N, C-alpha and C positions, 0 to 999 in steps of 0.2 A: 323540120329536122326531128328525128326520133329522140325522145327524152330518155328512153330505157337503154341501159347498158347491160349487156350480157356478162361482161367481165371488166373489172378495174384492176389493172396490174400496178402494184406499188413495189418499187425495188430500186436497185442500183441503176442509175441513168448513165450507162456507159457511153463515152464519147471517144471516137477514133480521131487521133491527131495524125494528119497526113504530112509527112516530112520527106521531101526529096532526099534521096540517098543513093549509095552505090554499094556494091558487094563488100568492099573492104570495111566500110563503116558498119554494115550489118554484122560482119564477123567480129569487129572490134568490140561491139557491145553484146556479143553472144546471143543474138536474136535469131530465131528460126524464121527464115525467109518464106518457107512454104506453109506457114500456118499462122493462125491468130496467136498473139502473145499477150498473156496477162503479165504485167510488170509490177514490180514493187515501187514504193514511194521514192527510194533512192535513185533507181534507174530513171523513173519519170522525171525527177528533178534534174538529173544529169542531162537527159535528152532535151528538156526545155531550155536549159542554160546553154547548151552547145549548138542547137539547131533552131532555125526559124520554121515555125509551123505554117505550112501553105494553106491548110484548110482543116476545120474541125467538123465532123459529121456524127450524127447519132449512130449508135451501135449497141451491141450487147444482146444477150439471150432473151431478156424480157421484151425488149422492143421487137425482136424477130418473132417471138411467140405471139405477141399481140397482132403483128402483121398476119401471121398464119391464121389466127382466129377470124380476122376480118375477111381473109381470102376465102374462107369456107362459109361466109355469110353471117358471122357473128358481128356484134357491135361492142367495141371495147374502147378503153382509154388507158393510157400508160402515164403514170405520174412518178417522177423520181428526181432526187437531187442527192448528191453525196458530199459528205463532209462540209467544209467551208470553201468549196471550190469556186473558181472564177466563172464556171459554166454550169448552168442548170438546163434541163431538158423537159419539155412536156410534149408527149406524143399521143395522138388520139385518132380513132377512125370514126368519122361522122357519116351517119346514114340519113339521107334526106328523104322526105315524104314520097318523092317520085322513084325511090329505090336506088338512086345514085349514091355511091360511097366515095369519100375522099379520105386519104391519109393526110393528116395535118400535123405539123410539128412546129414548136416554138423553142428556140434556143436563146437562153438568157445569159448575158455576161454580167457578172457581179464584181463590185469593188467595195470593200469595207461593208459587206452585207447589203448593199443597195444595188438595184438593177441599173446598169449604165448603158446597156443596149439590148435590143431584142430583134431577132430575125425570125420570120415565119415563112412557111411554105405549105403548099397543098398539092397532092398528086391524085388525080382521078384514078379509081381502082376499076379494073375490068369487072364486068358483071358475069 
């Protein structure tokens, strides 16, 4: 594995919460269905209280930028956690000595400041 990183991205670790819904629920909360939506704390809390989250996945502009850097041959890492959230994310692109690259991600779930679960995954990147 290559030790050298071209870029380390440190910033907001955005997480997308996937919530099954329908058009009337989207309109009820004044959410734009045809676009990404940044929401405030009040709407986030309302949605979390009102709906069950089906899945949480990494997202955000920094993660996408790091993906782009690696897709052009760079070697980078993305580190981020926001506030005292229940979820933290670490995303990195690992370049191995044989030239293979994998995008790896760890999603941590926290409770009272302690990690209570960890999920990881890796995706081989095309050369």
